[in-house]
C-alpha positions in Angstrom: 50.0 -26.5 -7.9 48.6 -23.0 -7.2 46.6 -21.2 -9.8 49.4 -18.6 -9.8 51.4 -20.9 -12.1 48.5 -21.0 -14.5 48.4 -17.2 -14.6 52.2 -17.2 -15.1 51.9 -19.6 -18.1 49.4 -17.3 -19.9 51.0 -14.0 -18.9 53.4 -13.8 -21.9 50.3 -13.8 -24.1 48.2 -11.5 -21.8 51.0 -8.9 -21.6 51.4 -8.8 -25.4 55.0 -10.1 -25.1 54.2 -13.2 -27.1 51.7 -13.3 -30.0 48.8 -15.6 -29.0 47.9 -18.5 -31.3 45.3 -17.6 -33.9 42.1 -19.3 -35.2 42.7 -22.8 -36.4 46.0 -23.3 -34.7 46.3 -26.4 -32.5 48.1 -26.0 -29.2 49.2 -28.9 -27.1 48.7 -28.3 -23.3 50.8 -30.7 -21.2 50.2 -30.9 -17.4 47.0 -28.9 -18.0 44.9 -27.9 -15.0 41.5 -26.2 -14.7 40.9 -22.7 -13.5 42.4 -20.6 -16.3 40.8 -18.1 -18.6 42.3 -17.6 -22.0 43.9 -14.1 -22.7 42.3 -11.8 -25.2 43.2 -12.8 -28.7 44.1 -16.4 -27.8 42.0 -18.2 -30.4 44.0 -21.4 -30.8 42.4 -24.8 -30.1 43.7 -26.4 -26.9 44.4 -30.1 -26.8 44.9 -30.5 -23.0 46.7 -33.6 -21.6 46.2 -34.5 -17.9 46.7 -38.1 -16.5 45.7 -37.3 -12.9 42.0 -38.2 -12.7 40.8 -35.4 -10.3 42.4 -32.7 -12.5 41.2 -34.5 -15.7 37.6 -34.3 -14.3 38.0 -30.6 -13.4 39.1 -29.9 -17.0 36.1 -31.8 -18.4 33.8 -29.7 -16.1 35.4 -26.6 -17.6 34.6 -28.0 -21.1 38.2 -28.2 -22.1 39.1 -30.8 -24.7 41.3 -33.2 -22.5 42.8 -36.6 -22.8 44.9 -38.6 -20.3 47.7 -39.2 -22.9 48.9 -37.2 -25.9 47.0 -37.9 -29.1 48.4 -37.0 -32.5 51.2 -34.6 -33.4 52.1 -31.8 -35.8 50.9 -29.2 -33.3 51.4 -25.5 -34.0 52.6 -24.8 -30.5 52.6 -26.1 -26.9 52.1 -25.1 -23.3 53.8 -26.9 -20.5 52.7 -26.4 -16.9 55.4 -27.7 -14.6 54.9 -30.2 -11.7 57.1 -30.9 -8.7 58.8 -33.8 -10.6 61.9 -32.9 -12.5 61.9 -36.0 -14.7 58.2 -35.5 -15.6 58.9 -31.8 -16.5 61.7 -32.8 -18.8 59.7 -35.5 -20.4 56.9 -33.0 -21.1 59.3 -30.6 -22.8 60.7 -33.5 -24.8 57.2 -34.4 -25.9 56.6 -30.9 -26.9 59.8 -30.8 -29.0 58.7 -34.0 -30.8 55.0 -33.1 -31.3 55.2 -29.4 -32.3 56.1 -28.3 -35.9 59.4 -26.7 -36.5 59.1 -23.0 -35.8 56.2 -23.5 -33.3 56.3 -21.8 -30.0 56.7 -23.8 -26.8 55.9 -21.9 -23.5 56.8 -23.4 -20.1 55.8 -22.1 -16.6 55.9 -23.0 -13.0 56.6 -21.8 -9.5 59.9 -21.7 -7.8 58.9 -24.7 -5.7 58.5 -26.7 -9.0 62.2 -26.1 -9.9 61.3 -23.8 -12.7 64.7 -22.0 -12.8 66.8 -25.2 -13.0 64.4 -26.4 -15.7 64.9 -23.2 -17.7 68.7 -23.6 -17.4 68.5 -27.2 -18.5 66.6 -26.2 -21.6 69.1 -23.4 -22.2 71.9 -26.0 -22.0 70.4 -27.7 -25.0 71.5 -24.6 -27.0 68.0 -23.2 -27.5 67.4 -19.5 -27.5 65.2 -19.1 -24.5 63.4 -15.9 -23.4 61.8 -15.7 -19.9 59.8 -13.4 -17.6 58.9 -13.7 -13.9 55.3 -13.2 -12.8 52.9 -14.3 -10.0 55.7 -15.8 -7.9 56.8 -18.0 -10.8 58.6 -17.9 -14.1 57.5 -18.4 -17.7 60.0 -19.1 -20.4 59.6 -19.8 -24.1 61.5 -20.9 -27.3 60.7 -22.0 -30.8 60.9 -25.6 -31.8 64.1 -26.0 -34.0 64.3 -28.3 -36.9 66.3 -30.8 -34.8 63.7 -30.9 -32.1 63.6 -34.8 -32.0 67.3 -34.9 -31.4 67.1 -32.4 -28.6 64.2 -34.3 -27.1 66.3 -37.4 -26.9 68.6 -35.6 -24.5 65.8 -35.0 -22.1 64.0 -38.4 -22.1 65.1 -40.6 -19.2 64.9 -44.4 -19.6 62.2 -46.2 -17.7 63.3 -47.2 -14.2 63.6 -50.8 -13.1 62.8 -51.5 -9.5 63.8 -54.8 -7.7 64.3 -56.4 -11.0 60.5 -56.9 -11.3 58.9 -53.6 -11.9 59.1 -51.0 -14.7 58.3 -47.4 -13.6 58.8 -43.8 -14.7 59.4 -40.4 -13.2 56.3 -38.7 -11.8 55.0 -41.9 -10.2 54.9 -42.3 -6.5 58.2 -43.9 -5.3 59.2 -44.5 -8.9 62.8 -45.5 -8.1 62.4 -47.8 -5.1 59.8 -49.9 -3.2 58.1 -47.6 -0.7 58.9 -48.6 2.9 55.3 -48.4 4.0 54.1 -50.6 1.2 56.9 -53.1 2.0 55.7 -53.3 5.6 52.0 -53.9 4.5 53.2 -56.5 2.0 54.8 -58.5 4.8 51.4 -58.8 6.4 49.4 -59.8 3.4 47.6 -63.1 3.5 49.0 -66.3 1.9 45.7 -68.2 1.7 43.3 -65.6 0.3 41.0 -66.9 -2.4 38.3 -64.3 -2.9 37.9 -61.0 -4.9 40.4 -58.3 -4.0 41.1 -54.7 -4.8 44.2 -52.5 -4.5 43.1 -48.9 -3.9 45.7 -46.4 -5.1 47.6 -49.2 -6.7 50.4 -47.0 -8.1 52.6 -49.0 -10.4 51.4 -52.3 -8.9 53.8 -53.4 -6.2 51.2 -54.4 -3.6 49.0 -56.1 -6.2 51.9 -58.2 -7.4 52.8 -59.1 -3.8 49.3 -60.1 -2.9 48.9 -62.2 -6.1 52.2 -63.9 -5.5 51.5 -64.7 -1.8 48.0 -65.9 -2.5 48.0 -67.7 -5.9 44.5 -68.9 -5.3 43.0 -65.4 -5.5 39.9 -65.3 -7.7 40.2 -61.8 -9.0 42.3 -58.7 -8.5 41.1 -55.1 -9.4 43.5 -52.2 -9.4 42.2 -48.6 -8.9 44.6 -45.7 -9.5 44.1 -42.0 -10.2 47.4 -41.5 -12.1 46.9 -42.8 -15.7 50.5 -43.6 -16.5 51.0 -45.4 -13.2 48.0 -47.5 -13.9 49.5 -48.4 -17.3 52.7 -49.3 -15.6 50.8 -51.5 -13.2 49.1 -53.2 -16.1 52.4 -54.1 -17.6 53.9 -55.1 -14.2 51.0 -57.4 -13.4 51.2 -59.0 -16.8 55.0 -59.6 -16.4 54.8 -61.0 -12.8 51.3 -62.5 -12.4 50.0 -63.2 -16.0 47.6 -66.0 -14.8 45.7 -63.9 -12.3 42.3 -62.5 -13.4 42.8 -58.8 -13.2 41.1 -55.5 -14.1 42.3 -51.9 -14.1 40.3 -48.8 -13.2 41.4 -45.2 -13.8 39.5 -43.8 -10.9 39.3 -41.0 -8.3 38.5 -42.9 -5.1 37.9 -39.8 -3.1 35.0 -38.7 -5.3 33.9 -41.5 -7.7 31.9 -44.4 -6.3 33.1 -48.0 -6.7 30.5 -50.3 -8.2 32.1 -53.6 -7.5 32.2 -55.6 -4.2 35.2 -57.2 -2.6 36.3 -59.6 0.1 39.6 -57.8 0.7 40.9 -54.3 -0.1 44.5 -53.3 0.4 45.9 -49.8 0.2 48.6 -47.4 1.0 46.7 -44.1 0.7 48.4 -40.9 -0.2 48.5 -38.4 2.6 50.3 -35.3 1.4 48.9 -32.1 -0.1 52.0 -30.1 -1.0 54.4 -30.4 2.0 51.9 -30.8 4.7 50.3 -34.0 6.0 46.6 -34.0 4.9 44.8 -37.1 6.2 41.4 -36.3 4.5 42.2 -38.1 1.3 43.0 -41.3 3.2 39.9 -40.9 5.3 37.8 -40.6 2.2 39.4 -43.7 0.7 38.7 -45.6 3.9 35.0 -44.7 3.6 35.0 -45.7 -0.1 36.6 -49.0 0.9 33.9 -49.7 3.5 31.1 -49.2 1.0 32.9 -51.6 -1.5 33.5 -54.5 0.9 31.1 -57.4 1.3 29.8 -58.3 4.8 32.8 -59.9 6.6 35.2 -58.3 4.1 38.5 -57.0 5.3 40.5 -53.8 4.7 44.3 -53.7 5.2 46.2 -50.4 5.0 49.5 -48.9 5.9 49.8 -45.3 7.2 52.3 -43.0 8.9 52.1 -43.6 12.6 50.7 -40.1 13.4 47.8 -40.1 11.0 44.4 -40.3 12.7 42.7 -43.1 10.7 41.4 -45.1 13.7 38.3 -42.9 14.3 37.1 -43.3 10.7 37.7 -47.0 10.8 35.6 -47.2 14.0 32.8 -45.3 12.4 32.7 -47.4 9.2 33.6 -51.0 10.3 32.4 -53.5 12.8 35.9 -54.3 14.0 39.3 -52.7 13.6 42.8 -52.9 15.0 46.5 -52.6 14.4 48.5 -55.5 13.0 52.0 -54.1 13.5 54.1 -50.9 13.5 57.7 -49.8 13.2 59.4 -46.4 13.8 57.6 -44.8 10.8 54.5 -46.8 9.9 51.6 -48.8 11.2 49.5 -51.5 9.5 45.8 -51.2 10.3 43.0 -53.7 9.6 39.3 -53.5 9.7 36.4 -55.9 9.2 33.0 -55.0 7.7 
């Protein structure tokens, strides 16, 4: 998300096209990101919501009131900053319709790459009177919350997805509608006799954790680390459903910038490697370094990556031994020993 979309979101207020919220008005801000400055006259109190841990921490650093999930209701208005996930954007608008008072203003903005135009047409298809304006390579649109907002919201909310008959997920999570092929390859190489303390770095909605706990029922403890709050909550439910007897803990954590205090005998991970549309291996490399510092002597790291990603040099720098377990046309499974 570029900061242009943030400027687009606040432009209707800055340009005087829309009256900014006054003193004492409570404004819900869904998909909030740091880096904005409020337009002149914008005196409302923002209640920002951001479940992605790095963005959450940036908002905290900007001294914005932020929570990972929505708290409360009866807001006077709402701002919605679009993401690249259609289902997530529609869910945010549905939440705004349910949590804002009748007559309250809801403003939505995003870039063309976020699918903002189809999103506007989807909202117009609900019968709402929508106004819009383009600015900063994006579009802002707005409408007032009608008295039947809850009923309209129900048309936007998608039911939770069910994957492989074992996992419950939702739009906006990585590979929310299927088991990721890379994770599946790594799962095929997980040990069946592991009995120590393990961690799943970037656990998503819990697929690899469930696979490890199922294959190694003698595991002592399993800790899940995930930066996306909703995905972590899904993982909590999926572990409870599939592996209720395994000792487990859950950490909402930015593995690239927050240290891990615990020590492990095994760490598994399928690190994210995209920033926008381009491959960006630095996040995975940072997670490998974090894993090295969190492993006990003799501990092992197992990870899956796209074949072209240059993770071997950072493994060589941070581990005593490393190698490749297997590969296919798209992915490779790497291992390293502390």
